N, C-alpha and C positions, 0 to 999 in steps of 0.2 A: 462587833465590827464598827469602827469609828468612821465618821463621815468627814471628808475634807471640805472646807469652805474656802472660797476665793477671797483674797484680800487685795485691794488696789493700793499699791504703794507708788509714791512719786519720787523722782530724783530731785535732789536739791536744786533750786532755781539759779543755775549759773549759766553764763553764756558759752562756756566751753566745758569739756569733760576733764577737769583738773585731776580728779581722782580716777584711776583707770576703771571705767565701767566696762561691762561686758555685754555683748549682743544679746538682746532678749530672745533671739531665735536659736542661736547655736553656742553662745558662751565665748566666742572669740572677742578680742579687744574691740570695743566700740569705736567707730569712726564718724557716725552720724547720729545726731540727736534730733528727734521729731517732737515738737511741742504741739500738744492738742489744745483745742478750745477750752476744755475742762480744766486746764492748768497742769494736767499730768503729762508725762512724756514717755517716749519709747526711744531706745537706743539700739543701733544696729551696726554690725560690721559692714565694710564696704560692699561685700558680696550681696548680703541680704538687703541693704539699702537700695542697691541697683535693681535687685529682683522685684522689690515691692514699690519702687519709685512712683509709678503711676497711681497706685492706690493711696500711697502716703500723701501725695500732693492733694488728693481729694479731701483728706481729713485733717491736714496739718494747718496750724496757724503759722508756724515757722519751722524751717528745716535748717539745721546747723551742721555744716561739713567741717569737722574739727581738723581735717588735714590742712585746709587752706583758710580756716576761720571764715568761711563764706556763709552768709546768712541768705537763705532763699525763702522769702516770704511767700507762702502758698496762696 
């Protein structure tokens, strides 16, 4: 039986989601990009971005809403 290992990958450092990225939680089209202090980021659909908004604001360096290109510095 083989063992799986976790690998951290990052999204290319762009200000918007030019390439259609998908929600890290459900796979739907991403609407929000959350940049973390480590330089990595998370992407979420609108539903999951709203669901986790409070927690994301606590850990984010920047939150980018691609719908209106709004940057919300945490």
